[in-house]
VEXTORPA-695082 format. One record per residue: residue number from 1; residue in three letters; chain; z, x, y of N, C-alpha, C, O, CB in turn. Coordinates in nm, 4 decimals. Each point is the difference from the previous one (the first is absolute). Glycine has a CB too. Layout:
R    nr   rest   kette         nw         nu         nv        caw        cau        cav         cw         cu         cv         ow         ou         ov        cbw        cbu        cbv
R   NUM    ALA       A          Z          X          Y          Z          X          Y          Z          X          Y          Z          X          Y          Z          X          Y
...
This chain:
R    nr   rest   kette         nw         nu         nv        caw        cau        cav         cw         cu         cv         ow         ou         ov        cbw        cbu        cbv
R     1    MET       A    -1.0464    -2.1911     1.4549    -0.0282     0.1367     0.0550     0.0389     0.0966    -0.1142     0.1020    -0.0296    -0.0623    -0.0559    -0.0352     0.3165
R     2    PRO       A    -0.0978     0.1505    -0.2818     0.0080     0.0672    -0.1068     0.0631     0.1311     0.0506    -0.0296     0.0237     0.1171    -0.1645    -0.1458    -0.2370
R     3    ALA       A     0.2732     0.2124     0.0611     0.0779     0.1144     0.0499    -0.1049     0.1106    -0.0209    -0.0934    -0.0105    -0.0795     0.3455    -0.0739     0.0199
R     4    VAL       A    -0.2257     0.2051     0.1475    -0.1041     0.1050     0.0035     0.0143     0.0733    -0.1581     0.1027     0.0288    -0.0614    -0.0855     0.0137     0.3602
R     5    VAL       A    -0.1518    -0.0260    -0.3355    -0.0006     0.0638    -0.1308    -0.0108     0.1741     0.0252    -0.0959     0.0481     0.0604    -0.0297    -0.2884    -0.1769
R     6    LYS       A     0.2186     0.3103     0.0706    -0.0049     0.1477     0.0105    -0.0035     0.0572    -0.1578     0.0795    -0.0341    -0.0876     0.0625     0.0346     0.3352
R     7    LYS       A    -0.2459     0.0884    -0.2626    -0.0399     0.0653    -0.1039     0.0013     0.1586     0.0308    -0.0361     0.0440     0.1092    -0.0964    -0.2577    -0.1783
R     8    CYS       A     0.1771     0.2948    -0.0360     0.0002     0.1305     0.0014    -0.1510     0.0415    -0.0177    -0.0746    -0.0466    -0.0861     0.3211     0.0581    -0.0008
R     9    LYS       A    -0.2792     0.0792     0.1773    -0.1513     0.0355    -0.0182    -0.0165     0.0929    -0.1036    -0.1195     0.0201    -0.0217     0.0706    -0.0534     0.2495
R    10    PHE       A     0.1304     0.1025    -0.3056    -0.0341     0.0827    -0.0926     0.0138    -0.0495    -0.1485    -0.0601     0.0573    -0.0909     0.1178     0.1029     0.2639
R    11    ASN       A     0.0295    -0.2765    -0.1956     0.0372    -0.0345    -0.1126    -0.0020    -0.1573    -0.0400     0.0244    -0.0502    -0.1097     0.0950     0.2630     0.1418
R    12    GLY       A    -0.1517    -0.2681     0.0760    -0.0154    -0.1404     0.0331     0.1508    -0.0811    -0.0270     0.0025    -0.1190    -0.0315    -0.2814     0.1376    -0.0388
R    13    ASP       A     0.3864     0.0529     0.0852     0.1201    -0.0859    -0.0160     0.0431    -0.0640     0.1275    -0.0214     0.0536     0.1087     0.0929     0.0895    -0.2910
R    14    SER       A    -0.0065    -0.2655     0.1683     0.0354    -0.0819     0.0841     0.1104     0.0407     0.0751     0.0954     0.0459    -0.0629    -0.1896    -0.1939    -0.0661
R    15    LEU       A     0.1028     0.1387     0.2842     0.1095     0.0524     0.0529     0.0561    -0.0911     0.0827    -0.0686    -0.0978     0.0297    -0.0089     0.3033    -0.0519
R    16    GLY       A     0.2037    -0.1941     0.0728     0.1178    -0.1001     0.0751     0.0898     0.0855     0.0567     0.0442     0.0997    -0.0571    -0.0451    -0.2887    -0.0987
R    17    THR       A     0.0355     0.1465     0.2890     0.1149     0.0681     0.0485     0.0829    -0.1217     0.0546    -0.0448    -0.0999     0.0563    -0.0738     0.3393     0.0016
R    18    GLY       A     0.2669    -0.2051    -0.0906     0.0919    -0.1046     0.0245     0.1084     0.0821     0.0898     0.0203     0.1214    -0.0041    -0.0686    -0.2747    -0.2304
R    19    ARG       A     0.1113     0.0584     0.3150     0.1297     0.0566     0.0731     0.0931    -0.0980     0.0143    -0.0356    -0.1159     0.0211    -0.0807     0.2702     0.1030
R    20    ARG       A     0.2484    -0.1188    -0.1340     0.1058    -0.0850     0.0544     0.1102     0.0975     0.0279     0.0143     0.1109    -0.0514    -0.0793    -0.3270    -0.0754
R    21    LYS       A     0.1535     0.1475     0.2318     0.0668     0.0847     0.0650    -0.0294     0.1198     0.0621    -0.0664    -0.0055     0.1035     0.1642    -0.0956    -0.2234
R    22    SER       A    -0.0563     0.2242     0.0714    -0.0597     0.1295     0.0312    -0.0704     0.0735    -0.0958    -0.0329     0.1176     0.0154     0.1931    -0.1110     0.1223
R    23    SER       A    -0.1898    -0.0919    -0.2618    -0.0850     0.0609    -0.1152    -0.1316    -0.0345     0.0076    -0.0369    -0.1100     0.0409     0.2117     0.1056    -0.1818
R    24    VAL       A    -0.2681     0.1146     0.0941    -0.1417    -0.0142    -0.0351    -0.0399     0.0287    -0.1243     0.0356     0.1115    -0.0382    -0.0708    -0.0693     0.2368
R    25    ALA       A    -0.0339    -0.1129    -0.2828    -0.0646     0.0099    -0.1383    -0.1221     0.0119     0.0207    -0.0536    -0.0710     0.0851     0.1943    -0.0480    -0.1981
R    26    ARG       A    -0.2140     0.2128     0.0391    -0.1457    -0.0018    -0.0075    -0.0216    -0.0200    -0.1857     0.0458     0.0752    -0.0860    -0.0962     0.1114     0.3510
R    27    VAL       A    -0.0110    -0.2785    -0.2807    -0.0244    -0.0774    -0.1378    -0.1207     0.0059    -0.0310    -0.0845    -0.0425     0.0789     0.2380    -0.1031    -0.0541
R    28    ARG       A    -0.1896     0.2007    -0.1494    -0.1273     0.0249    -0.0710    -0.0153    -0.0849    -0.1337     0.0862     0.0194    -0.0858    -0.0805     0.2185     0.1863
R    29    VAL       A    -0.0888    -0.3140    -0.1224    -0.0151    -0.1097    -0.1136    -0.1402     0.0482    -0.0632    -0.1098     0.0090     0.0549     0.2449    -0.2328     0.0718
R    30    ARG       A    -0.0919     0.2559    -0.2780    -0.1356     0.0534    -0.0895     0.0087    -0.0718    -0.1272     0.1101    -0.0156    -0.0527    -0.1235     0.2617     0.1438
R    31    PRO       A    -0.0945    -0.2916    -0.1452    -0.0081    -0.0492    -0.1140     0.0740     0.0898    -0.1337    -0.0357     0.1126    -0.0347    -0.1809    -0.2234     0.1590
R    32    GLY       A     0.3255     0.0311    -0.1864     0.0366     0.0949    -0.0620     0.1056    -0.0827    -0.1185    -0.0458    -0.1002    -0.0548    -0.0007     0.2943     0.2783
R    33    SER       A     0.1809    -0.1489    -0.2569     0.0857    -0.0707    -0.1130     0.1342    -0.0280     0.0491     0.0977    -0.0052    -0.0747    -0.2171     0.1211    -0.1064
R    34    GLY       A     0.1239    -0.1347     0.3133     0.1288    -0.0474     0.0517     0.1093     0.0841     0.0523     0.1153    -0.0406     0.0145    -0.1707    -0.1096    -0.1590
R    35    VAL       A     0.0121     0.2750     0.1734     0.1115     0.1031     0.0277     0.0027     0.0006     0.1498    -0.1027     0.0022     0.0678     0.0719     0.1522    -0.2815
R    36    ILE       A     0.1668    -0.1567     0.2688     0.0348    -0.0088     0.1372     0.0737     0.1337     0.0213     0.1070     0.0275    -0.0542    -0.0928    -0.2931     0.0684
R    37    THR       A    -0.0931     0.3590     0.0838     0.0500     0.1208     0.0382     0.0485    -0.0039     0.1467    -0.0712    -0.0462     0.0892    -0.0792     0.1527    -0.2582
R    38    ILE       A     0.2721    -0.0572     0.1906     0.0471     0.0195     0.1561     0.0176     0.1294     0.0313     0.0674     0.0565    -0.0861     0.0464    -0.2521     0.0931
R    39    ASN       A    -0.1456     0.2622     0.0771     0.0304     0.1350     0.0303     0.0222     0.0990    -0.1142     0.0855     0.0885    -0.0008     0.0049    -0.1886     0.1939
R    40    LYS       A    -0.1835     0.0718    -0.2945    -0.0095     0.0844    -0.1256     0.0945    -0.0363    -0.0862     0.0311     0.0846    -0.0837    -0.1132     0.0932     0.1896
R    41    LYS       A     0.1460    -0.2990    -0.1086     0.1204    -0.0363    -0.0767    -0.0390    -0.1497    -0.0497    -0.0693    -0.0756     0.0681     0.2542     0.2333     0.0783
R    42    THR       A    -0.1381    -0.1869    -0.2583    -0.0046    -0.1384    -0.0754     0.0828    -0.1027     0.1055     0.0973     0.0365     0.0660    -0.0973     0.0766    -0.3410
R    43    LEU       A    -0.0486    -0.2267     0.2773     0.0607    -0.1077     0.0871     0.1565    -0.0092    -0.0494     0.0912    -0.0133     0.0817    -0.3336    -0.1307    -0.0512
R    44    GLU       A     0.2632     0.1518    -0.1646     0.1433    -0.0011    -0.0285     0.0829     0.1293     0.0354     0.1225     0.0019    -0.0118    -0.1901    -0.1585    -0.1675
R    45    GLU       A     0.0116     0.2393     0.2129     0.0740     0.1422     0.0469     0.0152     0.0010     0.1476     0.1012     0.0518     0.0472    -0.2046     0.0869    -0.2357
R    46    TYR       A     0.0022    -0.1969     0.2759    -0.0017    -0.0089     0.1416     0.0745    -0.0946     0.0406     0.0775     0.0269     0.0919    -0.2693     0.0519    -0.0787
R    47    PHE       A     0.1909    -0.1965    -0.0609     0.0804    -0.1214     0.0651     0.0974    -0.0290    -0.1108    -0.0395    -0.0564    -0.1020    -0.1542    -0.0568     0.2542
R    48    LYS       A     0.3266     0.1513    -0.1361     0.1086    -0.0463    -0.0673     0.0299    -0.1286    -0.0075     0.0299    -0.0378    -0.1132     0.0340     0.2167     0.1598
R    49    PHE       A    -0.0620    -0.2696     0.0494     0.0246    -0.1379    -0.0100    -0.1009    -0.0844    -0.0416    -0.1167     0.0227     0.0321     0.2577     0.0172     0.1196
R    50    ASP       A    -0.1051    -0.1485    -0.2295    -0.0874    -0.0979    -0.0445    -0.0680    -0.0728     0.0864    -0.1078    -0.0501    -0.0321     0.2311     0.0449    -0.1246
R    51    LYS       A    -0.0617    -0.0132     0.2965    -0.0787    -0.0921     0.0827    -0.1210     0.0865     0.0773    -0.1056    -0.0475     0.0417     0.3305    -0.1154    -0.0093
R    52    ASP       A    -0.1924     0.2665    -0.0263    -0.1370     0.1073     0.0614    -0.1091    -0.0018    -0.1035    -0.1188    -0.0074     0.0315     0.2732     0.1927     0.0932
R    53    ARG       A    -0.1072    -0.1776    -0.2624    -0.1039     0.0087    -0.1034    -0.0718    -0.1320    -0.0134    -0.1215    -0.0013    -0.0194     0.2532     0.1745    -0.1021
R    54    ARG       A    -0.0468    -0.3068     0.1330    -0.0694    -0.1160    -0.0020    -0.0817    -0.0284     0.0882    -0.1028    -0.0580    -0.0349     0.2492    -0.0007    -0.0585
R    55    ALA       A    -0.1238     0.0933     0.2433    -0.0853    -0.0167     0.0972    -0.1324     0.0507    -0.0244    -0.0935    -0.0681     0.0424     0.2753     0.0675     0.0884
R    56    ILE       A    -0.2100     0.1221    -0.1995    -0.0964     0.0623    -0.0238    -0.1073    -0.0752    -0.1146    -0.1217    -0.0181     0.0059     0.2843     0.2188     0.0758
R    57    GLN       A    -0.0797    -0.2292    -0.1686    -0.0513    -0.0500    -0.1194    -0.0376    -0.1420     0.0272    -0.1040    -0.0349    -0.0557     0.2395     0.1910    -0.0855
R    58    GLU       A    -0.0766    -0.2436     0.2119    -0.0488    -0.1313     0.0569    -0.1551    -0.0042     0.0481    -0.0829    -0.0861    -0.0297     0.3295     0.0556     0.1054
R    59    VAL       A    -0.2656     0.1488     0.0087    -0.1555    -0.0078     0.0356    -0.0914     0.0189    -0.1380    -0.1022    -0.0652    -0.0214     0.1523     0.1757     0.2757
R    60    LEU       A    -0.0130    -0.0420    -0.3153    -0.1064     0.0097    -0.1335    -0.0021    -0.1279    -0.0980    -0.0938    -0.0319    -0.0730     0.1415     0.2936     0.0687
R    61    GLU       A     0.0819    -0.3315     0.0189    -0.0070    -0.1015    -0.1047    -0.0600    -0.1266     0.0764    -0.0588    -0.0849    -0.0669     0.2696     0.1827    -0.0801
R    62    THR       A    -0.1974    -0.1136     0.2891    -0.0541    -0.0879     0.0631    -0.1691     0.0264     0.0013    -0.0683    -0.1018     0.0115     0.3086     0.0729     0.1174
R    63    ALA       A    -0.3057     0.1488    -0.1390    -0.1236     0.0131    -0.0184    -0.0659    -0.0176    -0.1474    -0.1169    -0.0279    -0.0268     0.1612     0.1615     0.2258
R    64    GLY       A     0.0823    -0.1050    -0.3012    -0.0324    -0.0205    -0.1290    -0.0836     0.1313    -0.0371    -0.0962    -0.0123    -0.0759     0.1035    -0.2575     0.0946
R    65    GLU       A     0.0285     0.4008     0.0352    -0.0611     0.1008    -0.0306     0.1063     0.1190    -0.0526    -0.0333     0.1185     0.0029    -0.1555    -0.2070     0.1655
R    66    ALA       A     0.3038     0.0500    -0.2108     0.1093     0.0780    -0.0122    -0.0230     0.1038    -0.1244     0.0742     0.0982    -0.0040     0.0725    -0.2946     0.1121
R    67    GLU       A    -0.2297     0.1824    -0.1932    -0.0405     0.0728    -0.1331    -0.1366     0.0800     0.0369    -0.0295     0.0976    -0.0689     0.1392    -0.2941    -0.1028
R    68    SER       A    -0.1805     0.1627     0.2629    -0.1633     0.0208     0.0189    -0.0167     0.1251     0.1219    -0.1058     0.0603     0.0179     0.0377    -0.3554    -0.0780
R    69    VAL       A     0.1741     0.3161     0.1260    -0.0245     0.0977     0.1063     0.1159     0.1033     0.0280     0.1208    -0.0195    -0.0125    -0.2651    -0.1599     0.1105
R    70    ASP       A     0.0821     0.2889    -0.0592     0.1128     0.1005     0.0134     0.0388     0.0151     0.1352    -0.0953     0.0036     0.0778     0.0217     0.1161    -0.2658
R    71    VAL       A     0.1775    -0.1105     0.2345     0.0647     0.0135     0.1501     0.0568     0.1420     0.0261     0.0924     0.0368    -0.0726    -0.0209    -0.2878     0.0687
R    72    ILE       A    -0.1250     0.3477     0.1155     0.0249     0.1136     0.0452     0.0534    -0.0414     0.1365    -0.0612    -0.0820     0.0684    -0.1082     0.2160    -0.2116
R    73    CYS       A     0.2798    -0.0796     0.1820     0.0832    -0.0298     0.1353     0.0524     0.1188     0.0394     0.0395     0.0825    -0.0824     0.0277    -0.3047     0.0318
R    74    THR       A    -0.0619     0.2418     0.1818     0.0672     0.0862     0.0896     0.0634    -0.0527     0.1054    -0.0637    -0.0560     0.0892    -0.0761     0.1943    -0.1482
R    75    CYS       A     0.2891    -0.1255     0.0619     0.0405    -0.0724     0.1199     0.1050     0.0896     0.0531     0.0492     0.0854    -0.0738    -0.1030    -0.3252    -0.0054
R    76    ASN       A     0.0941     0.2253     0.2108     0.1011     0.0852     0.0773     0.0412    -0.0833     0.1043    -0.0630    -0.0958     0.0447    -0.0323     0.3154    -0.0919
R    77    GLY       A     0.2085    -0.1766     0.0849     0.0783    -0.0547     0.1181     0.0976    -0.1034    -0.0512    -0.0156    -0.0496    -0.1116    -0.1779     0.0874     0.2737
R    78    GLY       A     0.2885    -0.0696    -0.0873     0.0886    -0.0977    -0.0523     0.0972     0.0088    -0.1149     0.0327     0.1065    -0.0523    -0.2002    -0.2053     0.1397
R    79    GLY       A     0.2110    -0.0186    -0.1227     0.0842    -0.0173    -0.1294    -0.0895    -0.0553    -0.1010    -0.1182    -0.0288     0.0193     0.3355    -0.0130     0.0989
R    80    THR       A    -0.1408     0.0267    -0.2475    -0.0510    -0.0657    -0.1112    -0.0691    -0.1449     0.0234    -0.1093    -0.0415    -0.0385     0.2896     0.1758    -0.0775
R    81    THR       A    -0.0797    -0.1961     0.1918    -0.0531    -0.1529     0.0182    -0.1362    -0.0076     0.0752    -0.0977    -0.0652    -0.0368     0.3435    -0.0189     0.0502
R    82    GLY       A    -0.2352     0.1672     0.1061    -0.1354     0.0069     0.0873    -0.1009     0.0564    -0.0762    -0.1085    -0.0564     0.0142     0.2187     0.0850     0.1931
R    83    GLN       A    -0.1080     0.0697    -0.2877    -0.0915     0.0563    -0.0698    -0.0872    -0.0866    -0.1015    -0.1229    -0.0007    -0.0068     0.2738     0.1847     0.0487
R    84    SER       A    -0.0494    -0.2663    -0.1293    -0.0334    -0.0878    -0.0962    -0.0791    -0.1386     0.0888    -0.0968    -0.0567    -0.0507     0.3228     0.1588    -0.1273
R    85    GLY       A    -0.1803    -0.1366     0.2883    -0.0697    -0.0988     0.0543    -0.1304     0.0606     0.0686    -0.0816    -0.0845     0.0368     0.3015    -0.0515    -0.0118
R    86    ALA       A    -0.2485     0.2554    -0.0046    -0.1157     0.0621     0.0753    -0.1008     0.0179    -0.1410    -0.1205    -0.0204     0.0144     0.2690     0.1674     0.2211
R    87    VAL       A    -0.1009    -0.1127    -0.3557    -0.0737     0.0284    -0.0953    -0.0544    -0.1338    -0.0425    -0.1148    -0.0051    -0.0440     0.2380     0.2154    -0.0112
R    88    ARG       A    -0.0445    -0.3266     0.0656    -0.0416    -0.1441    -0.0492    -0.1252    -0.0327     0.0993    -0.1095    -0.0430    -0.0363     0.3714    -0.0484    -0.0474
R    89    MET       A    -0.2222     0.1209     0.2140    -0.1296    -0.0495     0.1100    -0.1086     0.0922    -0.0621    -0.0963    -0.0650    -0.0407     0.2313     0.0113     0.2997
R    90    GLY       A    -0.1442     0.1757    -0.2753    -0.1228     0.0994    -0.0164    -0.0484    -0.0397    -0.1167    -0.1216    -0.0100    -0.0162     0.1978     0.2066     0.1301
R    91    LEU       A     0.0036    -0.2220    -0.2018    -0.0673    -0.0374    -0.1726    -0.0549    -0.1487     0.0370    -0.1041    -0.0343    -0.0560     0.3080     0.1723    -0.1454
R    92    ALA       A    -0.1523    -0.2132     0.2762    -0.0997    -0.1534     0.0108    -0.1226     0.0138     0.0687    -0.0984    -0.0725    -0.0142     0.2930    -0.0680     0.0321
R    93    ARG       A    -0.1806     0.2609     0.0754    -0.1527     0.0181     0.0984    -0.0805     0.0846    -0.0994    -0.1224    -0.0034     0.0121     0.2187     0.0178     0.2637
R    94    ALA       A    -0.0445     0.0582    -0.3687    -0.0774     0.0903    -0.0924    -0.0721    -0.1041    -0.1069    -0.1101     0.0237    -0.0497     0.2895     0.1972     0.0770
R    95    MET       A    -0.1039    -0.3357    -0.0544    -0.0421    -0.0747    -0.1197    -0.1100    -0.0957     0.0611    -0.0995    -0.0366    -0.0625     0.3384     0.0498    -0.0752
R    96    VAL       A    -0.2066    -0.0518     0.2770    -0.1372    -0.0721     0.0495    -0.1023     0.0913     0.0330    -0.1113    -0.0516     0.0104     0.2310    -0.1268     0.0829
R    97    SER       A    -0.1126     0.2966    -0.0745    -0.1101     0.0971    -0.0088    -0.0748     0.0234    -0.1154    -0.1189     0.0319    -0.0011     0.2357     0.0573     0.1466
R    98    HIS       A    -0.0344    -0.1079    -0.2566    -0.0244     0.0132    -0.1481    -0.0910    -0.1078    -0.0405    -0.1080     0.0260    -0.0531     0.3305     0.0747     0.0090
R    99    ASN       A    -0.1870    -0.2091     0.0647    -0.0620    -0.1193    -0.0218     0.0247    -0.1103     0.1018     0.1158    -0.0387     0.0155    -0.1042     0.1072    -0.2415
R   100    GLU       A    -0.1097    -0.1220     0.2960     0.0098    -0.1082     0.1129     0.0792    -0.1301    -0.0305     0.0824    -0.0574     0.0712    -0.3038     0.1426    -0.0025
R   101    GLU       A     0.1773    -0.1160    -0.1875     0.0682    -0.1279    -0.0515     0.1374    -0.0131     0.0069     0.0456    -0.1141     0.0081    -0.2095     0.1056    -0.1452
R   102    HIS       A     0.2521     0.1205     0.1352     0.1291     0.0021     0.0328     0.0594    -0.0323     0.1253     0.1216    -0.0175     0.0083    -0.1475     0.1512    -0.1577
R   103    PHE       A    -0.0586    -0.1439     0.2587     0.0465     0.0013     0.1213     0.0915    -0.1318     0.0372     0.1074     0.0124     0.0589    -0.3153     0.1369    -0.0109
R   104    GLN       A     0.1571    -0.2709    -0.0862     0.0755    -0.1184     0.0118     0.1397     0.0094    -0.0746     0.1054    -0.0213     0.0599    -0.3284    -0.1028    -0.0387
R   105    ALA       A     0.2176     0.1543    -0.1441     0.1315     0.0122    -0.0669     0.0942     0.1021     0.0784     0.1192    -0.0264     0.0152    -0.2349    -0.0273    -0.2455
R   106    MET       A     0.0593     0.1698     0.2792     0.0743     0.0810     0.0542     0.0646    -0.0305     0.1460     0.1061     0.0434     0.0449    -0.2420     0.0923    -0.1953
R   107    ARG       A     0.0415    -0.2229     0.2120     0.0412    -0.0727     0.1092     0.0981    -0.1118    -0.0055     0.0780    -0.0181     0.0935    -0.2791     0.0852    -0.0379
R   108    ASP       A     0.2004    -0.1467    -0.1671     0.0884    -0.0958    -0.0267     0.1143     0.0435    -0.0355     0.0991    -0.0659     0.0314    -0.2515    -0.0560    -0.0780
R   109    GLY       A     0.1661     0.2402    -0.0255     0.1219     0.0684    -0.0458     0.0751     0.0769     0.1139     0.1047     0.0567    -0.0313    -0.2171    -0.0354    -0.1950
R   110    GLY       A     0.0757    -0.0155     0.3335     0.0340     0.0646     0.1401     0.0045     0.1544    -0.0289     0.0879     0.0624     0.0594     0.0615    -0.2730     0.0359
R   111    PHE       A    -0.2336     0.2801    -0.1796     0.0036     0.1257    -0.0187    -0.0784     0.0738     0.0928     0.0062     0.1226    -0.0096     0.0405    -0.1716    -0.2029
R   112    LEU       A    -0.1316    -0.0091     0.3156    -0.0946     0.0556     0.0823     0.0549    -0.0041     0.1463    -0.0584     0.0487     0.0968    -0.1293    -0.1178    -0.2600
R   113    THR       A     0.3114     0.0024     0.1661     0.0780    -0.0200     0.1503     0.0848     0.1257     0.0137     0.0733     0.0388    -0.0910    -0.0480    -0.3118     0.0883
R   114    ARG       A    -0.0358     0.3244     0.0995     0.0781     0.1223     0.0499     0.1312    -0.0651     0.0516     0.0006    -0.0948     0.0786    -0.2141     0.2499    -0.0065
R   115    ASP       A     0.3386    -0.0887    -0.1295     0.1060    -0.0272     0.0496     0.0421     0.0564     0.1287     0.0528     0.1111    -0.0054    -0.0208    -0.1461    -0.2062
R   116    SER       A    -0.0476    -0.0296     0.3446     0.0078     0.0774     0.0901     0.1517     0.0451     0.0743     0.0214     0.0464     0.1120    -0.2606    -0.1483    -0.1089
R   117    ARG       A     0.3297     0.0684    -0.1114     0.1505     0.0483     0.0311     0.0196     0.1623     0.0154    -0.0252     0.0732    -0.0957     0.1056    -0.2858    -0.0470
R   118    MET       A    -0.0398     0.2585     0.2526    -0.0117     0.1359     0.0207     0.1724     0.0482     0.0501     0.0867    -0.0842     0.0235    -0.3927     0.0629     0.0508
R   119    SER       A     0.3245     0.1454    -0.0669     0.1468     0.0498     0.0403    -0.0309    -0.0049     0.1426    -0.1072     0.0350     0.0496     0.1957     0.1301    -0.2511
R   120    GLU       A     0.0296    -0.2185     0.2742     0.0025    -0.0004     0.1418     0.0144     0.1187     0.0569     0.0877     0.0694    -0.0514    -0.0101    -0.2635     0.0425
R   121    ARG       A    -0.1356     0.2405     0.0987     0.0103     0.1358     0.0706     0.1206     0.0196     0.0543     0.0488    -0.1031     0.0463    -0.2635     0.1036     0.0044
R   122    LYS       A     0.2933     0.1161    -0.0382     0.1246     0.0057     0.0530    -0.0284     0.0209     0.1695    -0.0949     0.0636     0.0458     0.2104     0.0394    -0.2930
R   123    LYS       A    -0.0258    -0.1618     0.3155    -0.0038    -0.0139     0.1465     0.0890     0.1117     0.0703     0.1072     0.0304    -0.0523    -0.1455    -0.2879     0.0225
R   124    PRO       A    -0.0049     0.3208     0.1501     0.0776     0.1085     0.0834     0.1316    -0.0686     0.0187     0.0107    -0.1214     0.0175    -0.2145     0.2332     0.1151
R   125    GLY       A     0.3102    -0.0214    -0.1377     0.1343    -0.0336     0.0322     0.0968    -0.0989    -0.1011     0.1133    -0.0425     0.0223    -0.2246     0.0784     0.2101
R   126    LEU       A     0.0340    -0.0539    -0.3380     0.0749    -0.0531    -0.1158    -0.0049     0.0925    -0.1455    -0.0763     0.0942    -0.0211     0.0188    -0.3337     0.1406
R   127    HIS       A     0.1519     0.1899    -0.2045    -0.0114     0.0901    -0.1199    -0.1058    -0.0329    -0.1109    -0.0400     0.0804    -0.0843     0.2778    -0.0451     0.1293
R   128    GLY       A    -0.2697    -0.1420    -0.0345    -0.1250    -0.0610    -0.0781    -0.1062    -0.0857     0.0678    -0.0271     0.0286     0.1167     0.1828    -0.0289    -0.2902
R   129    ALA       A    -0.2201    -0.1025     0.1145    -0.0719    -0.0821     0.0616     0.0810    -0.0997     0.0847    -0.0481    -0.0341     0.1081    -0.1127     0.0765    -0.2841
R   130    ARG       A     0.2515    -0.0805     0.1459     0.1012    -0.1097     0.0739     0.1471     0.0299     0.0192     0.0621    -0.0515     0.0930    -0.2060    -0.1089    -0.1924
R   131    ARG       A     0.2050     0.2496     0.0059     0.1225     0.0579     0.0123     0.0488     0.0698     0.1215    -0.0455     0.1132     0.0168     0.0039    -0.1046    -0.2304
R   132    GLY       A     0.1281    -0.0554     0.3045     0.0163     0.0759     0.1119     0.1295     0.0720    -0.0233     0.0533     0.0046    -0.1109    -0.1862    -0.1590     0.2609
R   133    THR       A     0.1841     0.2130    -0.0373     0.1235     0.0790    -0.0074     0.1261    -0.0605    -0.0132     0.0096    -0.0981     0.0736    -0.1250     0.2321     0.0440
R   134    GLN       A     0.2213    -0.1096    -0.1886     0.1291    -0.0584    -0.0145     0.0659    -0.0269     0.1456     0.0172     0.0855     0.0869     0.0062     0.0378    -0.3216
R   135    PHE       A     0.0110    -0.2655     0.2423     0.0782    -0.0185     0.1325     0.1209     0.0495     0.0232     0.0803    -0.0294    -0.0887    -0.1814    -0.1403     0.0927
R   136    SER       A     0.1511     0.2452     0.0977     0.1200     0.0673     0.0124     0.0697    -0.0836     0.1208    -0.0532    -0.0194     0.1093    -0.0395     0.2660    -0.2025
R   137    LYS       A     0.2081    -0.2880     0.0581     0.0709    -0.0718     0.1265     0.0571     0.0682     0.0940     0.0224    -0.0465     0.1118     0.0197    -0.1027    -0.2368
R   138    ARG       A    -0.0090     0.2831     0.0833     0.0752     0.0919     0.0939    -0.0833     0.1524    -0.0015     0.0411     0.0935     0.0688     0.2140    -0.2312    -0.1245
């Protein structure tokens, strides 16, 4: 069952949307020289931690196209870990749109699976999702 192929109607870029926690990333892949841009910054400028950078580069290495495509991404919401997870998923979807032969490799790597863990909502009468008021003996 191949994934949905999304292409930009103006210039033919491959598109993918990724989500994790409360972060959303819109990823665009085009043939190029391996430049990764996130919110108009380089990968090293935007993601300070190596684990966040590795999560994104892992997808390109699995596809074997780390040096042959340019990645342009806009992401918002959440923190750095959520955003890197969202970019990872969006990039995997965009790589499948770019070349459908990558589908099985992305599926086997677990890059196309949405991490469904979300922050639990605050309940009425509590301080947070679960924390209640402090017990008072008198």
